[in-house]
N, C-alpha and C positions, 0 to 999 in steps of 0.2 A: 473542705473533707469530701471527701467522697462521697457521691449518689447512695452508691450500694449501703456505704458504711453508715452512712444519716439513716435508713430506712432500718439498718439492724440496730440504731440504738434506739431508734423511736420502739420497733416490737418489742425489744428486750424490757424497757420501762413499761410501756402501758398493755401488749396484747398478749404475747407468750412470757413463758417463764426462762430464766433467764439460761438454763443450759440449753432450751430451744432457739433464744438468741443467739449466745455463742456459737452452735454448730452453724444456723444461716448465716452467720459471718463469715463464719471458715468455709464452707461451702461456696460462696461469693467468690471468694479472695481465691480460691486454688481451683477453680471452673476452666481456667483457659487452659490449665497444665497436664502435659500427658500424665497416662498410669496414675495420677490423681484421683481417687474417687470417695470424698468424706459423707459415710454415713451413720457415723455412729465414735466414739470415745472410747473406743478399744482396740479393735482388729486393725479400723481405718487407718493408723497410724503405723503399723509395727514395721511397717518398711522405710520408714523417717523420711518418705518423699512428700508428705503432707505438710510437715513441718519444716519442710527448704524449700518451699512451696510458699507457705506463708511468707519465710522472709526474704526470699526472691524477688516477691510480688511488691515489697514496701520499701526492701533495701536491694537491688540487684546488683551494687557494687561488692553485695560481700561473699557471695554463692555465684558460683556458675551451675546454675539449673541444666543445660542442657552433657553435660561430663557427668553426671551421677546415672545411675544403672539400679534398676530395682532389684535385683538381684544381688546386690550388696545392703540389706538392711543395716546390719550392725555400722559399717562405714558411713550412710547415709544419715542415721537417729546422731553419733558421733558429731558428725561434722555440725548440723544444728544445736547439737546442745555447746559447742564450741563458740560455736559462733554467735549464739544468743549469749553466752555469758560473757566473752570478751568483749563483742561490740552493745549490746543492748543492757547489759546490765540487768541479765534473768539467771538466775542461778541456776545451778543441773540439780534437778529434781529428781531426773530418772536414771536409770542404767539400763544402757544399751542392748545388755543380753536379756537382763531380766524380760523385757518388753520382747525380744526376737523370742525367744523360748518358750514365756509362757502362752497356752493358747487364748486365753481371752484377759488381756493387759488390767490394769486397775483402771476403773472408769473415770474415778475421781481422780485421782491421780495426774492422769492426759490431763483431765479438763482443767485441774487446776493450773497445772505447765502450761496448757492453750490460753488460758483467760490472762495469764502474764504479759502474752502479745499482744491481746488484744489491748493492752491496757496500754501496754507500750507503744502499739501503732496510733491507737486512737490517739491520744494526748498529743501528739506531733500532727498529726491531721487535723484537728483543731484550732492548735496557733497557725497552722498553715490556713485554716478555712479565715481563722479571722484578720489574718492579715491580707488576703488575700480582698474580702471583703471590704474595707477599707481603701485599699487600691482603687477598689472601681467607686466608690464613693466619690474621692477627691480628681480620677478621669470625666467621671459624669458631670461634676464641678466645673472641672475645666475646659471640657466641652461644648458645657453649655453657656458658658461667662463670653469664651473667646467667640464663639461660632453663630449661634444662629437669630436669636432676639435683635442684636445689637446690627447683622447684615440686612436681615427683613426691612429692618425700618430705615436704613440706608437705600434700597431698591423700591421702596413700593411708593415716594413719592418720583422714583425716574421712569415709572412704569403710568404714574397717573398723568405725567407730563402730556397733553394732546395738541398740542402747538402746532399748527401744521407746518409743511416748507411749501414754497412754491413752484418749486423743483421736482420732478420727477428721481433724479441725481439725487436730491437730500433726500428725499423719504425713501431711497434704495439702502440709502447710506444709517438711516432709524430699522430699516430693516435689518441690515448686517451688522449692525450693535448687538439687536436683538437677539438677533441667531447666534451672536457668538456670548452672548447674555446666556441661550438656551444650551449652549454645546460647552463653554468654558466655565463659567462661573458658578453654572446652576448645580451642574452635576456633583463636585464634591463635598457641595452644600449638603445635597440631598446626602450621598454614601453617609456624611456625618451626622446628620437625622437620625439616618437609619442606624448606624452605630451605638450613636446616643440613645434611642430606644432599644437597643438590644442588650447594650451594656445595665441601663434601667432594671429590665424584665429580669435579666441573669440574679443584678443585687437582689430584687426580692423574691427571687424563688431563693438562692443560696441563706439569704438571711431566715425565709421560711421554713427551709428546711433545719435548718442550727437551731430554732426557736428564738432567734431573735429580733426584734423587734421592726418593721419596715420605717425604710429611709424614706423622709419626706423632704424632698428638696422647700427651697426657700420659694416665699409668692413670688410668683409670677416666671417661676423657672420652671414648672412641672411639665410634663411631658402633655398633658392636655393644652394647657399655657402653648406650647409650642407647634404643636398641631393645628390650634387654632392660627397660630401667627400664621403658619403656612401654609392654612386654607384662603385667607385674607390675602395671601399675596399673589396665587396660585388662579384665584380671582382675579384680581388687577391684571396679573398677567395675560388672561386670558381677554379680557375686556382691552389691551392693549394690545395685544396681538388680531383681535377683529378690529378696531380700530385702526391700524398701519394698514390693515390689506386692503380694510374700505377707503382710506384716504389712496391709497395708492392706487387702486380701482379708479376712484375719479380723476386721479393725474393721467393715467391712463388715457382714458376716454377724453379728456381737456387735450393731450396731446395730439390726438388722434383727430378729435375734431378740429383743431387748431391748425393741423398739417393738411387736413382736408378742405379746410377753408382757403388754407394758402393758394391750395392746387385749382382750386375752382375758382375765386378769384383771379388767377393766370392767366387758366383758360379764355376765361373771359373777356379779360382786360386785351388780350392778344387778338379775337377775335371781333371786337369791338374797335381795334386801331383803326383809323383810317376813315372809319365807315359813315362816321359824322360829316366830313367831307365829299364823299361820294353820293352821297342824299342832297348834300345840298348844290349837286353842279346843275347847270341847264343845259348840259348836251344836246337834250333831246329840242331846242330851237334852233339850231342847224344843221340837225340830221336829216338824210331822208328816211322815206317812209319805211325802210324792211330795216334800217337803221332803229329807226323808231320801231319798228315791231320786238326787233331782236331786245333793243330796250324795256321792251313791256316785259317779256320774256322772262329775262336776267331780275329785272325786278321781283317779277311772280317768286321768281325763285329766293331771291333773298327773304322775301316776307316769308315763304315755308323756311328758313333757316333763322327768320327774327324769332318765328312760334317756337322752334325748335329749342329753340334758346331761352325761353319764358320760363321750362321748368328749372334749368340749373339757376337763372337770377334767385326765385324761389329757396329752392335749396340753399345759396349762400345766405338769403334771410335768415332761412330757418336756422341755420350753424351758428348764425350770429346769435342769435335771437338763446338758443341753448348755451351756449356759452356765458354768456349773460348772466344764466340763472346759477349754472354749476361756480357761478364768481371765478371765472379766470382773469388770473392778474394784470392781461396787458386787456382787457376789454374795450380800453378807450379808445386803440387803436383799429380793434377791429369795429366797431361801430363807425368809425370814419371813414374805413374804407368801403362798409360796406353801404352806409349812406351816399358816398361818392358813386358807386355803382348804379344805385336803386336811381339816381338823381338822371344819368346818362342814359340807364334804361327809357326812361319817361320821353327824353329828350330824342331816342333813337324813332320811337314810336309815334310821334310826333311829326317828323320828320318825313319818316317810310309815307306816311299818310298824305302829304302834301306832293312828291314826287309821284306818286297812285294817281291824284286827281291829275296834274299835269299830263302826265303819259298820255290817259285814257280821254281828254283833251282832245291831241293834237293826232290818234289815233286815228285816221279815215279809210281808203280806199285800200290798202295793202292785204286787211285779212284774208281775202281769197288768196293771193299768192302766198302768203304763210301759211294756210292751212294746208294747201297744196305743197308746197317744202314740208310741214310737215308728214302728210300721208305718203310722200315721197320715203323721206327718215324713217320713217317706222316700217314698209313696208319694204325698203331694199336691205336693210339689217339681217333681217333675217333671211330673206333672200339671198345674199352675202354668206351669211353663215351656212345654210346647206349647201353652195356652190363648194363652199370652204370645207366641208365635211367630205362631198363627193371627192373632190378633187386627193383629198387624202386619202379616202379610201381605196379610190382607183387607180394612186401609186403606191399603197400599201405592199409591202412583201408576205409572201405569205409561205409556211413551211407547213408542207401534211405528208401522212406517213400512209393514207389509205386513197380510196377512190371513192368511198363515202365521204372523205371530210374535202375532195376538193369537188364532188357532188355539191358537197353542202356550200363552198363557195359561187359556183357555178349559180345555183338556184336565188341565192343571195343577190348574183347580179345581172341576172334576168329579172328579178323584182327591181332594182334600181332601175335598170332600161325602161320597164314600163311607166315609172314615174315621170319619166322624161317630158310627156307632153302635156302632161298639167305643169311641169316645172315650165316649159316654154311658155304658157298662157300667162302665168304670172312677170317671167319676166317681159312679157309685150304688155302687160297692164300697167307695170311700175314704169316703164318707157313712154307710155300715154298721159302720165301724170307730168311727166315733166315737157313732154309736147305739146300738153294743155298751158303751162308755167309759159312755156317761150309764145304761144299763140296769144294770153291776154296780155303779156308784154307789149307784143307787136301791135296791138290793137288801140291800147292805150297810151303809147310811146312811154312806156316805162324803159327805164334803162338799168339791165340787172347787172350788177355789179357783185364781183367777187363770189362766193361759192353756199351753199343748202347752209343756213346756220346750226341745222341741228342735227349734220352726219358729214364727215370727212369723205363719203362715196359718191362716186361723181357716175353717171351716167354712161361712160364711155368705160371706167371703171366694172359696172356690170357686164359693160357687151364684152370687151377683153377677156372676163371671166368664164363666161360662156361660152364662148368658143374652146377657150382650153381645154372647160370640161367636155365636148364636145369632142373634140381630137384626142382625150385620153379614153374614150369609151371604148373604139377599136383595137386598140393597143391593150387593153384590158383581157379583151376576148381573146384575142391570141397567146399574150400570155395562160390564160386557163387553158385553152386547147391543148399545148404543149404538156403539161404540168397532167392533163389527163392520159395523154399517150405515155408520160415518165409512170404516173402510178399503174394503166395499164399494164404494162412490161414488169413492174417490181410485182405486181400480184401475179403475171405467172411464172415469177420465179420463187417466188411464195409456194403455190400447187404444183411445183414439180418438183421442191424443195420436199414440203410435207408428204407428196406420195409415195414416194422413195422411203423416207425415214419413218412412214406410218406403215411400211414393209419390213424396214431394215431391226428397228426395232424391237418388234416382237418377233421377227428370225432368230435375233441372238437372244434372247430371253428363253426361248423356245432350244432354242440348241444348248443353252446351261443348263437347263433341268433334264434333259435326256441323257447331255452325258453325266451328270450326277445321277441319271435314275442305272444310266450303264455302271459307271465306278461301284454300285451299290447292288447290281445283279448278282446275284449267287445261283444262277440256275444251272450256267455254263461253265466253261471251262475258263481259267484267267487266257490261253490263246485268242479263243473267241472274243473276250472283252476286248483284249488286244485288237484284234484284224476289227473290232466293231467301233475302237477307239480312232482306228489310222483310217478306217473310212468318214468318220466325221472329221478328222484333220485336215483330210482334204478335201471334203466338200466346204469345209470354212476358208481354206485357200482357195481354191473357184469359188469362191464368194466375194473373196478380196476388190476384183472389178465394182461391184457395187458398191462399194464403199468408198474407192477413189472416184468413181463417178461422183455420188453425195458431195465429195468434199469441193469437185471442182463446181458443184451449182452453188454450194455455202461459198463458197470465193466468191461466184459473179454476185449474189447478195450482199457480200460486203461491201464491194465494187459498188453496190447500187445504193450504199447505206440504208440497207432495211435491217430494222433492229427488232422487231417484230412478225408472228406467223403465227395465225388465230386456227391454219388450219393441221395443226400438230402440236405433238405436246413434248416435241421431241426437238431437241437442240442437236447441234453438233458436236456439240463437247460429249452431251449425253451417249451419243453413237460412238465416238473414241472411246471414251472410258470403258463399253459395254464392248465393245470390241479388242481391247488390251485386254479385257479381265477374261472374255471367250478364248482367245488363245493363249493366256496365263493358264488357265483351267483347261484345258486340254493339253499340252503341256506337262502338266503337272500330274494330269491322270493316268496321263500314260510312262510316264517315270512311275509311277507308283505300282502298277500293273509287272511292268518291267521290272521294279526291284522284285516283287513278289512272287513272278515266275523266276528269278533267281535264285528267290531265298529257296522256293519247293524244290528247286534241281539241287541244288546245295544241300538242302537239309532232309532231302526226303519225303516232304510232306507230300500226303495225295492232296486230290481236288477235293476231297473230301472235307478234310479238316480245316482246308483254307476254306470251305464255305460254312464249315461248323464258327471261324473264327471270325468270319465278315459278318454274320448272322448274328452272333453275338455283341461285335463292334456296334454293329447298325441298331440293335435294338437299345443299346445305352449311348447311343449319341444321339440325346433328346433334342439336343438344335439343328441338328439335320447337317452339318456344317465339314462332316469327315473329323471331327474331333471331340476329345471327350476330355471333358471338364478331370481334376483328381478327383472327386467323389465319384463321379461317374466311373473312372475308373476303376476305382476302388469298390464300386456295387456288381461288375462287370467281374470282378476276379472273384468277390466273395460267391457269385452265382456257379461259377465254375469249380467250385472245389477249395479255394484259399482258405485257409484259416492265418489273415493278418494278425501283424499288431504294429502299434506304431513304428518301432525301429524299422520293422520287416517291409512295413507300405515305405516306408521313406527310401531303403534302399532301392525298391524295386522302381520309385520314381525315379531315381539318379541315372538307372540304368535305362526309362524309356521316355526321359525330361532331362539330358544332360546341361542341357541352356537354360534349364528353369524357366522354359513359356509359360508355364502353367496349366497346357494341354498335351494330350498326347495324340500323337497322329497315328493312323491306320499301318503306317508300316513301321511304326516304332512298337506298335503292338504284335502285329506279326512279328517281328524279330525278337521280341521278346517269350512269345508262345513257342515260337521254332527253338528256342535256346530250350523252354522248360523241354520240350516233347525231345529235343534230339540231346540230350546231355548224356542219354545211354550207348550213344557210338562210340564204335573200338577203332583203332586201327585195323584192324581185319577188315571190317566190314568196307570200312574206304579202300583197303588194297584188294576186295573182291570186287567192287567198284568198278575199279582201273583195270583190273584183269578181264573184268567184263567186256570195256572198251579197248582193251588192248587184244582182242581176241585170243585169251587163253594164254599171252607171250608174257614172259618173264619183264618186257619192257614196253616201253611205249615210245613213239617217234611223235615227233612235232606236228606232222600232216594229222595222223588219228588225233592229239588232242584239240586242234583248232578247229577238225571238222565234228568232232563229239561236242565240245565245250563253248559256250557262249563266248565270247573275245577276251571278255575280262576277264574270266576266270581260266581259259587259256594261257592267255598272258602271263597270268602268275602264277600256273605250275610251270612253264617253260623255263622262267626267271629261276624258279628256286629249283626245281628238279637236278640231279649230277648225271654226269654219265654214263650208261649200264657198262659195267666192264666183265660182262659174264663171257664165255667161251660162245654163247650161241646171237652174238653183240654181233647186232648191222649197223653201217652209218647212222648216225642223228639218233642212236635212241637214247631212252633216257629209262631211269632207272625210278620208279615206281613205288619202288617198294622202304627204299631209305626213304623218301617223301613223307609215306603215310607216317611212316615210324616217328620221324622228327614231326610230324602234324600233329602228333598225341604226345610228345614228349620221352618219348624211347629213345632216341638217340639226337644227334646234331645234324642237321644239315650242312 
């Protein structure tokens, strides 16, 4: 049974009246449906949607609620009456037209009719609830009998088996089996246990809401019994996991110790191989005194080595003891090997002491010579190392880039030369030791055989190397002086380049600024600006020789492989770029002024107008780069009285910026302003201007055009004017009247 339905039934029987309970049931059943709001048993049922909603809620196969309309109450009511009578055995007790046409339908009649629906649907749901509860009981018993307790009883003995394996591989297999249990076998059981609890709780809830007695599983199959069994399983499982990890750590420790024991034993046995035979030799009985001394030193070294190996023997014994304490499975072989090593170690100690005693007994007069050999070796070795370092430094190649760097090398070389007298004294002292050895041998008739046992250096080696050092010193002096001369030449090149670059760089910048001032100057005429710019251009061209000379110095610097110059911040690349920018700027500025002159002459604009245009442009050229952004251009036009909309401004921008560069140049600005101011010109005005140029004649000659107009404008007129055909025509006469008319659309050229 639906939970809401059960609640309604309880309310009807114990807490509220039958009417209120039936109304609550209707409200909850029809709550999800649109256009249905059941508040009473009269007007809430007039449109028929509430009855249709009740039927659809329980039997959606009988009515398609989505096709019902609120504006068809009679159709809705008749549909409900017919379906209820045909499929639900509810007789038709009401009349659709009476309900619709009555302002407040009969409340008792509607409530009686609606109660039939409640009894029809509530009875069916009760049967459904009973069947469902029985299915849940069977499901609980089936899962319980099949699932948890038998499986737990089978699993716990496996987890309680704590018999340890002897190898790491076997224990890791146990761990893998345990992980498979956790990953594969246990999760389905956990899920089934959870489903069992859900089924049990749901069943109890349904039974309680249906006023049915609670379900009581048989003894031993209660949810609490299963929970206790699972708790015991998880405790055993936790203990088994801890035991596994502990045992694996123990085996890891054992494997590590066993491997460490084998390595140390192998190292020790390798070292002791042949040592007993060596210590048992009596080679000192036939050896010379020199050889005896060497044997004595060799034996001392062996004793030191022996003492150093004492720690390894102790470590071997300690590892063997720990392996026994941790119950290592192969402890017997470990103990046998350890005992053999300890016995051999004791024997080596005894033999070592016996050999020392024998060597000390035969050692006699050779101590002095031996001591001298040792002193020679101690002093010759560092002196030889010093000479090796000196030769390496004297032959070392160097790369410097400044006088300071070469001067630092010269200072270091001078410091080295200052140490030569002291080094020569040390060499003489070392050679004196060898001379004393020779003197003692000659005095006592001792034959010196072989070389110094403490060093491979001979007196001749020291002498030869010293001579080589003395020969390298002047060669190094010469190389350093040659490099000094080269660096001085490079420094002169740097200073020469820097002196010019420090003048040329600021000069270029100054000229750039002056040209910029001239281009925006509004105090003089355009012709004066042009003259000033031409003068600047000539000065710039005359200055080219300074750039060429700087290029020559830069070429010398590159050939000398000079890559830095602390005397200037200007590089040749900086100067080249600045020079090119200067040439480009003066040419562009001259061209702009020429265009302004052409515009002024062609449009008849006064100098005052041009100055006004320039002042306006300069005022709104915020970046001072000779160009205005669209926003600046708009502000400029507004300041000059233009009433701009978006469409009009867009049209003007297509005129001043046809290439869509995003900026407005001064020339474009002038062209626009002159068009704006000259649009009232007429053909008569143009004719009057030509008449003045032609000295009041009805025609004009080619010579007059070329004399009075700029070259480009003169050639334009010559190409387009027709020949004058009047009675007063002279050779080469041109008709400026027809040209002016055609220019303003009054006739065709």
